[in-house]
N, C-alpha and C positions, 0 to 999 in steps of 0.2 A: 184633944186626947181621942174621941172619937171617933172623930172625922179619919185621922192617921190612921186609926186601927183599922176603919174599915177601907180606908184606901188599900193598907197592905194586905187583908186578906183579899179585896178583889183582884190585884196586881198578881199574888201566889196564884189565886187561885188560876185567872189567865196563863202565866207561865205552866202548872202543872197539866192544864188541857192540854197545851200547844205542847208540850213537853211528852203528853202520854200518848197523843193523835200523829207523831212523828217517829215514834217507836214502833207502830205496827210496820210488821214486817210486811213485804211484797211476793206476795203467793202466786205462783203462777202453774194455773191450772196443767193437769196433766193432758197432752196430745191427746186427741181421741185413739181408739186402738183403728186395727181393721174390722173390727167388727161394728164397730160406732159408725166409722165411715158406709159400709156397705148398708147400715141399717138406717143412714140419715134420709133419705129419700129414694121413690121408685128409679127401677134402673130401666132404661128402651136400649134397644141396640143400634148404634148408629153405623159401626162399620166393622168387616168380616174380610180376615187378610188369611189367604192359604199360600204357603211358599213366599210369603213379601209379594204376594199378586192381590191387589182387591177383588173378591169376589162379591161383594154386598150386594149385586144385583143377581147372584144366582136363590137367593135367602128370599124368601116369598114374601109377598105383603102383610099376609095375617101373621106371619113370625114377626117382622119387623117393628109391627104396633104393641107390640105385648108390651105390658109395664109388670116387673120384677120385682116386689118388694120383702126386702131381708125384717123379720125385726127380732129386739134384742131384750126387748121390755120381754112385760106378761103378755102372751106365754111364751117366754123363751125360746129363740134358736124356732122360728117356726117362719111361714110368709105366704104369699100370696102370689099369684100370676095372673093378672087381669089379661083379655082374648083382645083388648083393644078394639075399636070399630070394627074390623075385619079380622073373620074364626075362617080357620081350613077346614070346621066341622059344624056347619048349623047348629044338631047335637051337643057340642060339647058345652059345657058351665063357662058361663063368662068369667065364673073367678074360682079358682085351685087353688088347692092350699098345699103344703109341701113343710118338711123339716130342714133342717139346714147343722153342717156342723164344720168348725174351721178347726184344720188344724193348724195350729200358727208354726208348730215346727217345722212343716212342710212348705207351709202356705198354699195345704190343699183346702179347699170346700166339695162336700158331698151332700148333695138334695137329693132327697125320698118325697116322692111323690110325683104326681104331673108338671115338671116344673121343668124339662127343658127345654135351653138357651136356644139349642139349634136344633134343626132337625137332625137326627142320626148321634146325636151328642153322647155321650157317656154321662151319669149323671155326678162325677168327680172330675172337676177341672181345680187348676194351678191359678194361683191369684197374682198374677203377675204385678200389680200395683192396684191401689186405691186411693182418691184421695177425696176433694169435697166436691168434684164434679163428673169424674171420669173412673171407671174402672175395667182394666184389661183382663183380660184371665184366657187360660190358652186350654185347647181340649183335644181330643181324639175323634177326629167327626168322619163319618162315613158318605162322601160323597161318589157319586155315580159306581157304588161297592168301592172305590178304593178308600182305606184308613186314610186319613192325612193331618196335621198336625194344623191346630188352625186358632188364630190368635184373636180374639171378638171385644170387642170397646164397646162398651156401653158408658152413655153418661143419664146427667138426670133431664 
């Protein structure tokens, strides 16, 4: 009799364990936000287009090797620009700090501080797209005295 009772309790426990673990809901994590993707890793300039023409060759090496890091953790909405191996001005700090704000309604990012992505660029740019490996922005840039809409691609 005890053997049958023990077997019954053991079978009931197995069924209940299987039943409870089978009821667990599959939770899909929320997709990362633009801010999450921007802050994932440092960004480096990859390509610059103006009027659909690749003008990357006009950007100096001291700008191309800069690393731009956006932070969303403490302190939130801050970032750094690392000058990389080549500095445009030897007197510049190796790392400069900036703050930034993303306006999701208009996909506008405003940077305050010494963090120009391109020479002659405004401190507000439009975030065209961002994913795990690539960020595309547009902004008005003055090249040779002429203001042009430029598209810059940054990569990790």
